[in-house]
N, C-alpha and C positions, 0 to 999 in steps of 0.2 A: 504494500500500500504506500509506504513512504517512498519507495522507488518510483512508483507511478506518479506521485505528486511532484517529486523532484524532476522526473522526466518531462512532465507537463509544464512545469515552471521553466525548464531549460528551453523547451520548444517555444514557449511564449516569448521568452527573452530573444531567441533567435529570430522569431517572426517580427518582433518590434524592431530589432536591429536591421533586418532586411528591408522593412517598410521605410525606416529612417534613411537607409542608404539610397533607396530608389527616389525618395523625396529630395535628398541632397543632390543627386545627379540631375533630376528634373529642374531644380532651382538653378543649378549652375548653367544648364542649357538655356533656360529662360533669360538669365542674366546676360549671357553672351548674345542672344538674339536681340535683346533690348539695347545693348550697346551698339550693335550694328544699326538698328533702326534710329537710334539717337544720332549716330555719326552721319547717317543719310539725311536726317532732318536738319542738322547743322549745315550741311552743304546746301540744302534747299533754301535755307534762310539767306545765305550769302548769294545764291543765284537770284533770289527775289530782289535783294538789294541791288545787285548788278543790273537787273532788268529795269529797276526804277531809275538808276543813274544813267543807263543807256537811253531811256526815254527822255530824260532831262537834257542829255547831251545832244540828242537828235533834235529836240525842240529848239535848243539854243543855237545850233548850227544851221538850222533850216533857213533862218532869216539872212544868214551871210552867204550861204552856198546854194542859192537857187539853181544855178547852172550845173552844179555837181550832183544832180538828182540821182545818178546811178550809185554813187558812193553812199548816199543816205538810204537808198532803197536796199542796198546790200546790208547795211548796218541794221535797218529795220527787219529785214528778212532773217538775219542772224539772231536778233533778239527774239523774234517769234519762234524760231527753231528751238532755241533754248527753253522757252516757255512750254513748248509741246513735248520736250524730251522727258521720258519717264525712267528708262533704265540707265544704268551707268554707261553702257555702250552708246546709247543715243545721246546722252549728255556729253560724252567725249567728242562725238562728231559735231554737236552743236557748239561746243566750246571752241573747237578748231575753226569753225565758221565765224564765230564772234571775234576771235583773235585776228583772223585774216581781214575781216571787215574793219576792225580797229586800226590795223596796220595801214590799210588803204586810206582810211579816214585821216589818220595822222600825216600820211604822205601828202594827201591833197590839202590838208589844213596849212601845210608849209607855204602854199601859194597865197594864203590869205593872212598877211601880217596882222590886220585888225582883228581877225578871228582869234589868232593865237594869243594876242595881247588881252583879249577880253578875260577878265578875272574869273568869272563863273565857268567859262569853258576850260580854263586851266584846272580849276577845282574839280570839275567833273572828270577830266582825264586822269587827274591824280587819284581821285577816289576809285575810279574803275581799276586803275593799276593796283591799288592797295587791295581791292576786293579780289582781283585775280590771284594775287599772292596768297591771300587767306584761303581762297578756294583750293589752291594747290595743297596748302598745309592740311586742310580738312579732308581732302581726298586721301592723303597719306594716312591720316587717323582712321578713316573709313576702311581703307584696304587692310590696315592692321587688325581692325575689329573683325572684318570678314574672314581674314586668314585664321584668326584664333577660333572663330565660330566654326568654319569649315574643317579645321584640323580636329577640333574637339568632337564633332559629330562623327568623325571617321575613326576615332580612337576607341579601343576596347576598354571598358565595357559600355562606354557612352553610345557607341554605334547601335547596340541592341535597343537601348531605350529611345534614342533619337528617332529611329524609324517608327517605333511604336507610338511616340508622342507627336509625330508629324513634323519634326525638324528636318529641314532640307538645306542643301548647299545654297549659299548666297553668291551673287555675281560680284566679282571684283571690278573696280574701275580700271579700264585699260585705255591707254592712249591710242589715238588713231595711228595707223602705219605712217601717215604723212608727217606726224609729229615726231616720229622716231628717225626720220631721214636727216642727213646733214643739211644745214642751212647754207645756201649759196649767197653769201653776204654781198658779193659783187652784183648779182642779179637783183637782189632786194634794194641795194643802193641805187642801181640804175633805174629801177621801177619808181623809187621815191623821187628821183630827179625828173622823171618824165611828166 
């Protein structure tokens, strides 16, 4: 009888430990998932700020650059592409489009000294540059969080519970192949001069 009570008590303790272990694993997976979601939201906040600054930059430049409609249309199209991008891959493509449009804009703005000297234009350009830097930093944090998440759900014993609880791999932010190519500085300089 005593042996049966002790055996039941040991079984109960083992069951409690097993349940606690599963709960701990689940909570760790949830924590990693939430970290990825937070990192993504931090990027989205900066992208929204950049959208707002781009809108202000376009509005301020429009009055000075009426004949440079193509540059403004490219900048507007790039801004819209960023607003519609949902996945990290789409955001990477949209960001490349924004960077190219901004380079074209800055090259064309060189031809308008009164535009370049306008204080709010300079502030918008500076703010957009700062946001670009912050976005790059936040993407690094996002990729780190995604890597930790993806690694954890593939490790044993997490892999067993991750599949059961519906945790799946998240997409890393990857740069466009164009962004990985060497920059032809001479060609860029010639284009800016044209």
